[in-house]
C-alpha positions in Angstrom: 0.0 0.0 0.0 1.5 3.3 -1.0 1.2 6.6 1.0 -1.8 7.9 -1.0 -3.7 4.6 -0.5 -2.8 4.6 3.2 -4.2 8.2 3.6 -7.3 7.3 1.6 -8.0 4.3 3.9 -7.4 6.4 7.0 -9.9 9.0 5.8 -12.4 6.3 4.9 -12.2 4.6 8.2 -12.8 7.9 10.0 -15.8 8.6 7.8 -17.2 5.1 8.4 -16.8 5.6 12.2 -18.7 9.0 12.0 -15.6 11.0 12.8 -15.2 14.5 11.4 -13.4 14.4 8.0 -12.6 17.7 6.3 -10.7 17.0 3.1 -11.2 17.4 -0.6 -10.4 14.3 -2.7 -9.2 14.5 -6.3 -9.8 12.0 -8.9 -11.8 11.0 -11.9 -15.6 11.6 -11.4 -16.3 7.9 -11.8 -13.8 7.0 -9.1 -15.1 9.7 -6.7 -18.7 8.7 -7.2 -17.9 5.0 -6.7 -15.8 5.8 -3.6 -18.7 7.9 -2.1 -21.2 5.0 -2.7 -18.7 2.5 -1.2 -18.2 4.7 1.9 -22.0 5.2 2.3 -22.7 1.4 2.1 -19.8 0.7 4.4 -21.0 3.2 7.0 -24.6 1.8 6.7 -23.2 -1.7 7.2 -21.3 -0.7 10.3 -24.3 1.0 11.8 -26.6 -2.0 11.0 -24.1 -4.3 12.7 -23.9 -2.0 15.7 -27.7 -2.0 16.0 -27.9 -5.8 15.6 -30.3 -5.3 12.7 -31.8 -8.2 10.8 -29.6 -10.7 8.9 -31.5 -9.9 5.7 -30.6 -6.2 5.9 -27.0 -7.0 6.8 -26.7 -9.5 4.0 -28.1 -7.0 1.5 -25.6 -4.4 2.6 -22.8 -6.9 2.4 -23.7 -7.8 -1.2 -23.9 -4.1 -2.2 -20.5 -3.5 -0.5 -19.0 -6.5 -2.4 -20.2 -5.2 -5.7 -19.0 -1.6 -5.0 -15.7 -2.8 -3.8 -15.1 -4.8 -7.0 -16.2 -1.8 -9.1 -14.0 0.6 -7.1 -11.0 -1.6 -7.4 -11.5 -2.0 -11.2 -11.7 1.7 -11.9 -9.2 3.0 -9.5 -6.6 0.2 -9.3 -6.7 0.6 -5.5 -7.2 -2.5 -3.4 -10.0 -1.7 -0.9 -9.0 -2.8 2.6 -12.0 -1.8 4.6 
């Protein structure tokens, strides 16, 4: 993992944990859009797990996350670690 990927993952982890993140990311629109979607579903998954929500909801979020992770990795060439 290079320095930029490390920073991206740190920022993403903070966002998923509901910590304040004040940064502007640069990249291709498709990469940024996919990253945003991936962060949102990751955050929703964490919140659902924390609330012990139904297995159906968690499974649905896991499937969405899996699809978005693959898409993000394909368009950005960054291996998603979260």
